[in-house]
PAPA-671143 format. One record per residue (C-alpha): x, y, z. Coordinates in nm, 2 decimals, always signed. Last residue first. Layout:
// residues N
<fikol><X>X</X><Y>Y</Y><Z>Z</Z></fikol>
...
***
This chain:
// residues 276
<fikol><X>-12.15</X><Y>+11.44</Y><Z>-3.30</Z></fikol>
<fikol><X>-11.84</X><Y>+11.23</Y><Z>-3.33</Z></fikol>
<fikol><X>-11.90</X><Y>+10.92</Y><Z>-3.55</Z></fikol>
<fikol><X>-11.58</X><Y>+10.92</Y><Z>-3.75</Z></fikol>
<fikol><X>-11.56</X><Y>+11.29</Y><Z>-3.80</Z></fikol>
<fikol><X>-11.65</X><Y>+11.30</Y><Z>-4.17</Z></fikol>
<fikol><X>-11.92</X><Y>+11.04</Y><Z>-4.14</Z></fikol>
<fikol><X>-12.08</X><Y>+11.20</Y><Z>-3.84</Z></fikol>
<fikol><X>-12.04</X><Y>+11.54</Y><Z>-4.01</Z></fikol>
<fikol><X>-12.23</X><Y>+11.41</Y><Z>-4.32</Z></fikol>
<fikol><X>-12.52</X><Y>+11.28</Y><Z>-4.11</Z></fikol>
<fikol><X>-12.53</X><Y>+11.62</Y><Z>-3.92</Z></fikol>
<fikol><X>-12.55</X><Y>+11.81</Y><Z>-4.25</Z></fikol>
<fikol><X>-12.82</X><Y>+11.58</Y><Z>-4.38</Z></fikol>
<fikol><X>-13.03</X><Y>+11.63</Y><Z>-4.07</Z></fikol>
<fikol><X>-12.97</X><Y>+12.01</Y><Z>-4.10</Z></fikol>
<fikol><X>-13.10</X><Y>+12.00</Y><Z>-4.46</Z></fikol>
<fikol><X>-12.99</X><Y>+12.25</Y><Z>-4.72</Z></fikol>
<fikol><X>-13.17</X><Y>+12.31</Y><Z>-5.05</Z></fikol>
<fikol><X>-12.91</X><Y>+12.30</Y><Z>-5.33</Z></fikol>
<fikol><X>-12.81</X><Y>+12.59</Y><Z>-5.55</Z></fikol>
<fikol><X>-12.48</X><Y>+12.41</Y><Z>-5.60</Z></fikol>
<fikol><X>-12.26</X><Y>+12.69</Y><Z>-5.47</Z></fikol>
<fikol><X>-12.53</X><Y>+12.78</Y><Z>-5.21</Z></fikol>
<fikol><X>-12.54</X><Y>+12.42</Y><Z>-5.09</Z></fikol>
<fikol><X>-12.16</X><Y>+12.43</Y><Z>-5.07</Z></fikol>
<fikol><X>-12.18</X><Y>+12.73</Y><Z>-4.84</Z></fikol>
<fikol><X>-12.43</X><Y>+12.56</Y><Z>-4.61</Z></fikol>
<fikol><X>-12.20</X><Y>+12.26</Y><Z>-4.58</Z></fikol>
<fikol><X>-11.89</X><Y>+12.48</Y><Z>-4.52</Z></fikol>
<fikol><X>-12.08</X><Y>+12.65</Y><Z>-4.24</Z></fikol>
<fikol><X>-12.15</X><Y>+12.31</Y><Z>-4.10</Z></fikol>
<fikol><X>-11.79</X><Y>+12.19</Y><Z>-4.12</Z></fikol>
<fikol><X>-11.65</X><Y>+12.51</Y><Z>-3.97</Z></fikol>
<fikol><X>-11.91</X><Y>+12.49</Y><Z>-3.69</Z></fikol>
<fikol><X>-11.81</X><Y>+12.13</Y><Z>-3.61</Z></fikol>
<fikol><X>-11.44</X><Y>+12.22</Y><Z>-3.58</Z></fikol>
<fikol><X>-11.50</X><Y>+12.54</Y><Z>-3.38</Z></fikol>
<fikol><X>-11.42</X><Y>+12.40</Y><Z>-3.04</Z></fikol>
<fikol><X>-11.68</X><Y>+12.30</Y><Z>-2.78</Z></fikol>
<fikol><X>-11.63</X><Y>+12.27</Y><Z>-2.41</Z></fikol>
<fikol><X>-11.86</X><Y>+12.15</Y><Z>-2.13</Z></fikol>
<fikol><X>-11.72</X><Y>+12.28</Y><Z>-1.80</Z></fikol>
<fikol><X>-11.53</X><Y>+12.07</Y><Z>-1.54</Z></fikol>
<fikol><X>-11.30</X><Y>+12.34</Y><Z>-1.42</Z></fikol>
<fikol><X>-11.01</X><Y>+12.19</Y><Z>-1.60</Z></fikol>
<fikol><X>-11.22</X><Y>+12.19</Y><Z>-1.92</Z></fikol>
<fikol><X>-11.27</X><Y>+12.56</Y><Z>-1.89</Z></fikol>
<fikol><X>-10.90</X><Y>+12.62</Y><Z>-1.86</Z></fikol>
<fikol><X>-10.82</X><Y>+12.40</Y><Z>-2.15</Z></fikol>
<fikol><X>-11.10</X><Y>+12.56</Y><Z>-2.36</Z></fikol>
<fikol><X>-10.94</X><Y>+12.91</Y><Z>-2.33</Z></fikol>
<fikol><X>-10.59</X><Y>+12.76</Y><Z>-2.38</Z></fikol>
<fikol><X>-10.72</X><Y>+12.62</Y><Z>-2.71</Z></fikol>
<fikol><X>-10.81</X><Y>+12.26</Y><Z>-2.74</Z></fikol>
<fikol><X>-10.83</X><Y>+12.15</Y><Z>-3.10</Z></fikol>
<fikol><X>-10.53</X><Y>+12.37</Y><Z>-3.19</Z></fikol>
<fikol><X>-10.65</X><Y>+12.46</Y><Z>-3.45</Z></fikol>
<fikol><X>-11.04</X><Y>+12.46</Y><Z>-3.42</Z></fikol>
<fikol><X>-11.08</X><Y>+12.82</Y><Z>-3.30</Z></fikol>
<fikol><X>-11.45</X><Y>+12.92</Y><Z>-3.27</Z></fikol>
<fikol><X>-11.42</X><Y>+12.86</Y><Z>-2.89</Z></fikol>
<fikol><X>-11.72</X><Y>+12.77</Y><Z>-2.69</Z></fikol>
<fikol><X>-11.73</X><Y>+12.74</Y><Z>-2.31</Z></fikol>
<fikol><X>-12.03</X><Y>+12.57</Y><Z>-2.13</Z></fikol>
<fikol><X>-12.17</X><Y>+12.58</Y><Z>-1.78</Z></fikol>
<fikol><X>-12.03</X><Y>+12.92</Y><Z>-1.69</Z></fikol>
<fikol><X>-11.94</X><Y>+13.07</Y><Z>-1.35</Z></fikol>
<fikol><X>-11.58</X><Y>+12.94</Y><Z>-1.33</Z></fikol>
<fikol><X>-11.49</X><Y>+13.08</Y><Z>-1.67</Z></fikol>
<fikol><X>-11.45</X><Y>+13.44</Y><Z>-1.55</Z></fikol>
<fikol><X>-11.23</X><Y>+13.38</Y><Z>-1.25</Z></fikol>
<fikol><X>-11.07</X><Y>+13.07</Y><Z>-1.40</Z></fikol>
<fikol><X>-10.90</X><Y>+13.26</Y><Z>-1.68</Z></fikol>
<fikol><X>-10.95</X><Y>+13.53</Y><Z>-1.95</Z></fikol>
<fikol><X>-10.63</X><Y>+13.74</Y><Z>-1.96</Z></fikol>
<fikol><X>-10.65</X><Y>+14.04</Y><Z>-1.73</Z></fikol>
<fikol><X>-10.71</X><Y>+14.42</Y><Z>-1.76</Z></fikol>
<fikol><X>-10.80</X><Y>+14.61</Y><Z>-1.44</Z></fikol>
<fikol><X>-11.01</X><Y>+14.56</Y><Z>-1.13</Z></fikol>
<fikol><X>-11.34</X><Y>+14.68</Y><Z>-1.29</Z></fikol>
<fikol><X>-11.27</X><Y>+14.44</Y><Z>-1.57</Z></fikol>
<fikol><X>-11.10</X><Y>+14.48</Y><Z>-1.91</Z></fikol>
<fikol><X>-11.04</X><Y>+14.16</Y><Z>-2.11</Z></fikol>
<fikol><X>-10.73</X><Y>+13.99</Y><Z>-2.25</Z></fikol>
<fikol><X>-10.81</X><Y>+13.70</Y><Z>-2.48</Z></fikol>
<fikol><X>-10.65</X><Y>+13.37</Y><Z>-2.39</Z></fikol>
<fikol><X>-10.29</X><Y>+13.27</Y><Z>-2.48</Z></fikol>
<fikol><X>-10.13</X><Y>+12.93</Y><Z>-2.54</Z></fikol>
<fikol><X>-10.13</X><Y>+12.97</Y><Z>-2.92</Z></fikol>
<fikol><X>-10.11</X><Y>+13.34</Y><Z>-3.00</Z></fikol>
<fikol><X>-9.89</X><Y>+13.31</Y><Z>-3.31</Z></fikol>
<fikol><X>-10.14</X><Y>+13.08</Y><Z>-3.49</Z></fikol>
<fikol><X>-10.44</X><Y>+13.03</Y><Z>-3.26</Z></fikol>
<fikol><X>-10.53</X><Y>+13.12</Y><Z>-2.91</Z></fikol>
<fikol><X>-10.68</X><Y>+13.47</Y><Z>-2.98</Z></fikol>
<fikol><X>-10.91</X><Y>+13.43</Y><Z>-3.28</Z></fikol>
<fikol><X>-11.15</X><Y>+13.67</Y><Z>-3.11</Z></fikol>
<fikol><X>-11.48</X><Y>+13.47</Y><Z>-3.12</Z></fikol>
<fikol><X>-11.45</X><Y>+13.32</Y><Z>-2.77</Z></fikol>
<fikol><X>-11.79</X><Y>+13.22</Y><Z>-2.66</Z></fikol>
<fikol><X>-11.90</X><Y>+13.21</Y><Z>-2.29</Z></fikol>
<fikol><X>-12.22</X><Y>+13.02</Y><Z>-2.19</Z></fikol>
<fikol><X>-12.42</X><Y>+13.05</Y><Z>-1.87</Z></fikol>
<fikol><X>-12.27</X><Y>+13.38</Y><Z>-1.77</Z></fikol>
<fikol><X>-12.19</X><Y>+13.47</Y><Z>-1.41</Z></fikol>
<fikol><X>-12.13</X><Y>+13.83</Y><Z>-1.30</Z></fikol>
<fikol><X>-11.81</X><Y>+14.02</Y><Z>-1.19</Z></fikol>
<fikol><X>-11.85</X><Y>+14.30</Y><Z>-1.45</Z></fikol>
<fikol><X>-11.68</X><Y>+14.28</Y><Z>-1.79</Z></fikol>
<fikol><X>-11.56</X><Y>+14.62</Y><Z>-1.91</Z></fikol>
<fikol><X>-11.68</X><Y>+14.83</Y><Z>-2.20</Z></fikol>
<fikol><X>-11.97</X><Y>+14.59</Y><Z>-2.24</Z></fikol>
<fikol><X>-12.22</X><Y>+14.60</Y><Z>-2.53</Z></fikol>
<fikol><X>-12.56</X><Y>+14.45</Y><Z>-2.44</Z></fikol>
<fikol><X>-12.71</X><Y>+14.27</Y><Z>-2.74</Z></fikol>
<fikol><X>-12.98</X><Y>+14.30</Y><Z>-3.01</Z></fikol>
<fikol><X>-12.91</X><Y>+14.65</Y><Z>-3.14</Z></fikol>
<fikol><X>-12.77</X><Y>+14.54</Y><Z>-3.47</Z></fikol>
<fikol><X>-12.62</X><Y>+14.85</Y><Z>-3.65</Z></fikol>
<fikol><X>-12.60</X><Y>+15.07</Y><Z>-3.34</Z></fikol>
<fikol><X>-12.46</X><Y>+14.77</Y><Z>-3.14</Z></fikol>
<fikol><X>-12.20</X><Y>+14.71</Y><Z>-3.41</Z></fikol>
<fikol><X>-12.10</X><Y>+15.08</Y><Z>-3.39</Z></fikol>
<fikol><X>-12.08</X><Y>+15.05</Y><Z>-3.01</Z></fikol>
<fikol><X>-11.84</X><Y>+14.76</Y><Z>-3.05</Z></fikol>
<fikol><X>-11.62</X><Y>+14.97</Y><Z>-3.27</Z></fikol>
<fikol><X>-11.61</X><Y>+15.24</Y><Z>-3.01</Z></fikol>
<fikol><X>-11.54</X><Y>+14.98</Y><Z>-2.74</Z></fikol>
<fikol><X>-11.23</X><Y>+14.85</Y><Z>-2.92</Z></fikol>
<fikol><X>-11.12</X><Y>+14.56</Y><Z>-2.71</Z></fikol>
<fikol><X>-11.46</X><Y>+14.39</Y><Z>-2.76</Z></fikol>
<fikol><X>-11.71</X><Y>+14.25</Y><Z>-2.52</Z></fikol>
<fikol><X>-12.06</X><Y>+14.13</Y><Z>-2.60</Z></fikol>
<fikol><X>-12.36</X><Y>+14.04</Y><Z>-2.38</Z></fikol>
<fikol><X>-12.64</X><Y>+13.83</Y><Z>-2.52</Z></fikol>
<fikol><X>-12.96</X><Y>+13.73</Y><Z>-2.34</Z></fikol>
<fikol><X>-13.05</X><Y>+13.43</Y><Z>-2.54</Z></fikol>
<fikol><X>-13.38</X><Y>+13.40</Y><Z>-2.73</Z></fikol>
<fikol><X>-13.27</X><Y>+13.20</Y><Z>-3.04</Z></fikol>
<fikol><X>-13.27</X><Y>+13.52</Y><Z>-3.25</Z></fikol>
<fikol><X>-13.03</X><Y>+13.67</Y><Z>-2.99</Z></fikol>
<fikol><X>-12.79</X><Y>+13.38</Y><Z>-3.03</Z></fikol>
<fikol><X>-12.81</X><Y>+13.41</Y><Z>-3.41</Z></fikol>
<fikol><X>-12.73</X><Y>+13.78</Y><Z>-3.40</Z></fikol>
<fikol><X>-12.44</X><Y>+13.75</Y><Z>-3.15</Z></fikol>
<fikol><X>-12.29</X><Y>+13.45</Y><Z>-3.33</Z></fikol>
<fikol><X>-12.28</X><Y>+13.63</Y><Z>-3.67</Z></fikol>
<fikol><X>-12.14</X><Y>+13.95</Y><Z>-3.52</Z></fikol>
<fikol><X>-11.87</X><Y>+13.75</Y><Z>-3.35</Z></fikol>
<fikol><X>-11.77</X><Y>+13.58</Y><Z>-3.68</Z></fikol>
<fikol><X>-11.73</X><Y>+13.91</Y><Z>-3.86</Z></fikol>
<fikol><X>-11.57</X><Y>+14.10</Y><Z>-3.57</Z></fikol>
<fikol><X>-11.75</X><Y>+14.14</Y><Z>-3.23</Z></fikol>
<fikol><X>-11.51</X><Y>+13.97</Y><Z>-3.00</Z></fikol>
<fikol><X>-11.58</X><Y>+13.79</Y><Z>-2.67</Z></fikol>
<fikol><X>-11.95</X><Y>+13.68</Y><Z>-2.66</Z></fikol>
<fikol><X>-12.11</X><Y>+13.64</Y><Z>-2.32</Z></fikol>
<fikol><X>-12.43</X><Y>+13.44</Y><Z>-2.31</Z></fikol>
<fikol><X>-12.69</X><Y>+13.47</Y><Z>-2.04</Z></fikol>
<fikol><X>-12.96</X><Y>+13.20</Y><Z>-2.10</Z></fikol>
<fikol><X>-13.32</X><Y>+13.23</Y><Z>-2.21</Z></fikol>
<fikol><X>-13.27</X><Y>+13.00</Y><Z>-2.50</Z></fikol>
<fikol><X>-12.90</X><Y>+12.91</Y><Z>-2.51</Z></fikol>
<fikol><X>-12.94</X><Y>+12.53</Y><Z>-2.51</Z></fikol>
<fikol><X>-12.61</X><Y>+12.35</Y><Z>-2.57</Z></fikol>
<fikol><X>-12.70</X><Y>+11.99</Y><Z>-2.67</Z></fikol>
<fikol><X>-12.39</X><Y>+11.93</Y><Z>-2.89</Z></fikol>
<fikol><X>-12.61</X><Y>+11.90</Y><Z>-3.20</Z></fikol>
<fikol><X>-12.79</X><Y>+12.23</Y><Z>-3.12</Z></fikol>
<fikol><X>-12.47</X><Y>+12.42</Y><Z>-3.05</Z></fikol>
<fikol><X>-12.30</X><Y>+12.31</Y><Z>-3.37</Z></fikol>
<fikol><X>-12.62</X><Y>+12.38</Y><Z>-3.57</Z></fikol>
<fikol><X>-12.62</X><Y>+12.73</Y><Z>-3.42</Z></fikol>
<fikol><X>-12.26</X><Y>+12.80</Y><Z>-3.52</Z></fikol>
<fikol><X>-12.31</X><Y>+12.67</Y><Z>-3.87</Z></fikol>
<fikol><X>-12.62</X><Y>+12.88</Y><Z>-3.93</Z></fikol>
<fikol><X>-12.44</X><Y>+13.18</Y><Z>-3.79</Z></fikol>
<fikol><X>-12.13</X><Y>+13.13</Y><Z>-4.00</Z></fikol>
<fikol><X>-12.32</X><Y>+13.08</Y><Z>-4.33</Z></fikol>
<fikol><X>-12.28</X><Y>+13.44</Y><Z>-4.45</Z></fikol>
<fikol><X>-12.34</X><Y>+13.53</Y><Z>-4.82</Z></fikol>
<fikol><X>-12.18</X><Y>+13.77</Y><Z>-5.06</Z></fikol>
<fikol><X>-12.27</X><Y>+13.81</Y><Z>-5.43</Z></fikol>
<fikol><X>-12.02</X><Y>+13.90</Y><Z>-5.69</Z></fikol>
<fikol><X>-12.26</X><Y>+13.76</Y><Z>-5.95</Z></fikol>
<fikol><X>-12.01</X><Y>+13.53</Y><Z>-6.13</Z></fikol>
<fikol><X>-11.78</X><Y>+13.52</Y><Z>-5.82</Z></fikol>
<fikol><X>-12.01</X><Y>+13.36</Y><Z>-5.56</Z></fikol>
<fikol><X>-11.87</X><Y>+13.47</Y><Z>-5.22</Z></fikol>
<fikol><X>-11.90</X><Y>+13.30</Y><Z>-4.88</Z></fikol>
<fikol><X>-11.78</X><Y>+13.43</Y><Z>-4.54</Z></fikol>
<fikol><X>-11.94</X><Y>+13.78</Y><Z>-4.55</Z></fikol>
<fikol><X>-12.00</X><Y>+14.03</Y><Z>-4.28</Z></fikol>
<fikol><X>-12.25</X><Y>+14.32</Y><Z>-4.25</Z></fikol>
<fikol><X>-12.44</X><Y>+14.08</Y><Z>-4.01</Z></fikol>
<fikol><X>-12.79</X><Y>+14.14</Y><Z>-4.15</Z></fikol>
<fikol><X>-12.68</X><Y>+14.17</Y><Z>-4.51</Z></fikol>
<fikol><X>-12.46</X><Y>+13.86</Y><Z>-4.48</Z></fikol>
<fikol><X>-12.74</X><Y>+13.68</Y><Z>-4.30</Z></fikol>
<fikol><X>-12.96</X><Y>+13.68</Y><Z>-4.62</Z></fikol>
<fikol><X>-12.80</X><Y>+13.82</Y><Z>-4.93</Z></fikol>
<fikol><X>-12.52</X><Y>+14.06</Y><Z>-5.02</Z></fikol>
<fikol><X>-12.47</X><Y>+14.27</Y><Z>-5.33</Z></fikol>
<fikol><X>-12.23</X><Y>+14.38</Y><Z>-5.60</Z></fikol>
<fikol><X>-11.93</X><Y>+14.29</Y><Z>-5.39</Z></fikol>
<fikol><X>-11.59</X><Y>+14.47</Y><Z>-5.36</Z></fikol>
<fikol><X>-11.70</X><Y>+14.71</Y><Z>-5.09</Z></fikol>
<fikol><X>-11.80</X><Y>+14.41</Y><Z>-4.87</Z></fikol>
<fikol><X>-11.47</X><Y>+14.22</Y><Z>-4.87</Z></fikol>
<fikol><X>-11.33</X><Y>+14.42</Y><Z>-4.57</Z></fikol>
<fikol><X>-11.62</X><Y>+14.29</Y><Z>-4.35</Z></fikol>
<fikol><X>-11.52</X><Y>+13.92</Y><Z>-4.36</Z></fikol>
<fikol><X>-11.16</X><Y>+14.00</Y><Z>-4.43</Z></fikol>
<fikol><X>-10.98</X><Y>+13.93</Y><Z>-4.10</Z></fikol>
<fikol><X>-11.03</X><Y>+13.64</Y><Z>-4.05</Z></fikol>
<fikol><X>-11.21</X><Y>+13.42</Y><Z>-4.30</Z></fikol>
<fikol><X>-11.36</X><Y>+13.43</Y><Z>-4.65</Z></fikol>
<fikol><X>-11.48</X><Y>+13.14</Y><Z>-4.87</Z></fikol>
<fikol><X>-11.45</X><Y>+13.14</Y><Z>-5.24</Z></fikol>
<fikol><X>-11.65</X><Y>+13.10</Y><Z>-5.56</Z></fikol>
<fikol><X>-11.59</X><Y>+13.03</Y><Z>-5.93</Z></fikol>
<fikol><X>-11.22</X><Y>+13.11</Y><Z>-5.87</Z></fikol>
<fikol><X>-10.94</X><Y>+13.29</Y><Z>-6.05</Z></fikol>
<fikol><X>-11.16</X><Y>+13.56</Y><Z>-6.21</Z></fikol>
<fikol><X>-11.33</X><Y>+13.68</Y><Z>-5.89</Z></fikol>
<fikol><X>-11.01</X><Y>+13.63</Y><Z>-5.69</Z></fikol>
<fikol><X>-10.81</X><Y>+13.88</Y><Z>-5.90</Z></fikol>
<fikol><X>-10.99</X><Y>+14.18</Y><Z>-5.75</Z></fikol>
<fikol><X>-10.89</X><Y>+14.09</Y><Z>-5.40</Z></fikol>
<fikol><X>-10.52</X><Y>+14.15</Y><Z>-5.45</Z></fikol>
<fikol><X>-10.48</X><Y>+14.53</Y><Z>-5.43</Z></fikol>
<fikol><X>-10.73</X><Y>+14.59</Y><Z>-5.16</Z></fikol>
<fikol><X>-10.60</X><Y>+14.29</Y><Z>-4.96</Z></fikol>
<fikol><X>-10.23</X><Y>+14.37</Y><Z>-4.98</Z></fikol>
<fikol><X>-10.20</X><Y>+14.56</Y><Z>-4.64</Z></fikol>
<fikol><X>-10.39</X><Y>+14.27</Y><Z>-4.48</Z></fikol>
<fikol><X>-10.14</X><Y>+14.01</Y><Z>-4.59</Z></fikol>
<fikol><X>-10.32</X><Y>+13.76</Y><Z>-4.81</Z></fikol>
<fikol><X>-10.32</X><Y>+13.38</Y><Z>-4.76</Z></fikol>
<fikol><X>-10.49</X><Y>+13.19</Y><Z>-5.04</Z></fikol>
<fikol><X>-10.57</X><Y>+12.82</Y><Z>-4.96</Z></fikol>
<fikol><X>-10.68</X><Y>+12.64</Y><Z>-5.27</Z></fikol>
<fikol><X>-10.97</X><Y>+12.41</Y><Z>-5.35</Z></fikol>
<fikol><X>-11.02</X><Y>+12.22</Y><Z>-5.68</Z></fikol>
<fikol><X>-11.37</X><Y>+12.07</Y><Z>-5.71</Z></fikol>
<fikol><X>-11.58</X><Y>+11.77</Y><Z>-5.79</Z></fikol>
<fikol><X>-11.95</X><Y>+11.74</Y><Z>-5.74</Z></fikol>
<fikol><X>-12.18</X><Y>+11.45</Y><Z>-5.65</Z></fikol>
<fikol><X>-12.31</X><Y>+11.59</Y><Z>-5.32</Z></fikol>
<fikol><X>-12.10</X><Y>+11.36</Y><Z>-5.11</Z></fikol>
<fikol><X>-11.80</X><Y>+11.47</Y><Z>-5.32</Z></fikol>
<fikol><X>-11.90</X><Y>+11.83</Y><Z>-5.25</Z></fikol>
<fikol><X>-11.89</X><Y>+11.76</Y><Z>-4.88</Z></fikol>
<fikol><X>-11.55</X><Y>+11.57</Y><Z>-4.88</Z></fikol>
<fikol><X>-11.38</X><Y>+11.82</Y><Z>-5.11</Z></fikol>
<fikol><X>-11.52</X><Y>+12.11</Y><Z>-4.90</Z></fikol>
<fikol><X>-11.40</X><Y>+11.96</Y><Z>-4.58</Z></fikol>
<fikol><X>-11.05</X><Y>+11.87</Y><Z>-4.70</Z></fikol>
<fikol><X>-11.00</X><Y>+12.22</Y><Z>-4.85</Z></fikol>
<fikol><X>-11.14</X><Y>+12.40</Y><Z>-4.55</Z></fikol>
<fikol><X>-10.91</X><Y>+12.24</Y><Z>-4.29</Z></fikol>
<fikol><X>-10.70</X><Y>+12.56</Y><Z>-4.29</Z></fikol>
<fikol><X>-10.34</X><Y>+12.53</Y><Z>-4.18</Z></fikol>
<fikol><X>-10.20</X><Y>+12.78</Y><Z>-4.43</Z></fikol>
<fikol><X>-10.50</X><Y>+13.00</Y><Z>-4.40</Z></fikol>
<fikol><X>-10.31</X><Y>+13.31</Y><Z>-4.27</Z></fikol>
<fikol><X>-10.46</X><Y>+13.65</Y><Z>-4.34</Z></fikol>
<fikol><X>-10.76</X><Y>+13.50</Y><Z>-4.50</Z></fikol>
<fikol><X>-10.89</X><Y>+13.35</Y><Z>-4.83</Z></fikol>
<fikol><X>-11.05</X><Y>+13.01</Y><Z>-4.88</Z></fikol>
<fikol><X>-11.06</X><Y>+12.87</Y><Z>-5.24</Z></fikol>
<fikol><X>-11.28</X><Y>+12.72</Y><Z>-5.50</Z></fikol>
<fikol><X>-11.26</X><Y>+12.62</Y><Z>-5.87</Z></fikol>
<fikol><X>-11.57</X><Y>+12.40</Y><Z>-5.94</Z></fikol>
<fikol><X>-11.53</X><Y>+12.11</Y><Z>-6.18</Z></fikol>
***
């Protein structure tokens, strides 16, 4: 039986335990799965115990980059993104399945980003994953972060997007909220962005020009960001499907199993009661 966990600043409401138990059960494996919330100031002191307590663990906000110094190596997308969401304890190896999960979510929802203008809000661990995968798919990616110096550092590392110090009055085909604003103690809020006219919460002015709005938040199911987009008649996606798909790819790593997008979609249809 695998001993698994998800770690983050506040994972008390995480759906990860239910998803991983479902997925691993479909794959013929049993597991225990804990939610481990760690205050950021305690991360360096507490992270070392995770490798002995768990066979593997998933990593979420805000530790996807902070975990790197404690690993022996990174593989695949984790190396490209400099962010980790999946760790195998025995080898202290970090992986990142966020980008794979994000793109499979878009594909299955019929959101085509090839050749489209895509604005990504936030360039932390999840934002980096999305930026890289969007660029690989042929999107014209623009990214905005509150800390422009940090955003420029990400651009220096990756170089596949246009960093924005402020968001100009231009239309974007798809807008992705990767900031985490809208969940936990920020429910009912949208990210605040800098524009040539000043700083404003994201609202109708920005969302009116897009065709689809994507929020990586899945709790609540409809963030304020998505509520505004839906009120404008835009296609909206929350992060529930992405969470499921990145969990699927992580479990394939744990079991050394070759992943199949078709299998992942089939499992999600079963898990979600037929919702694509």
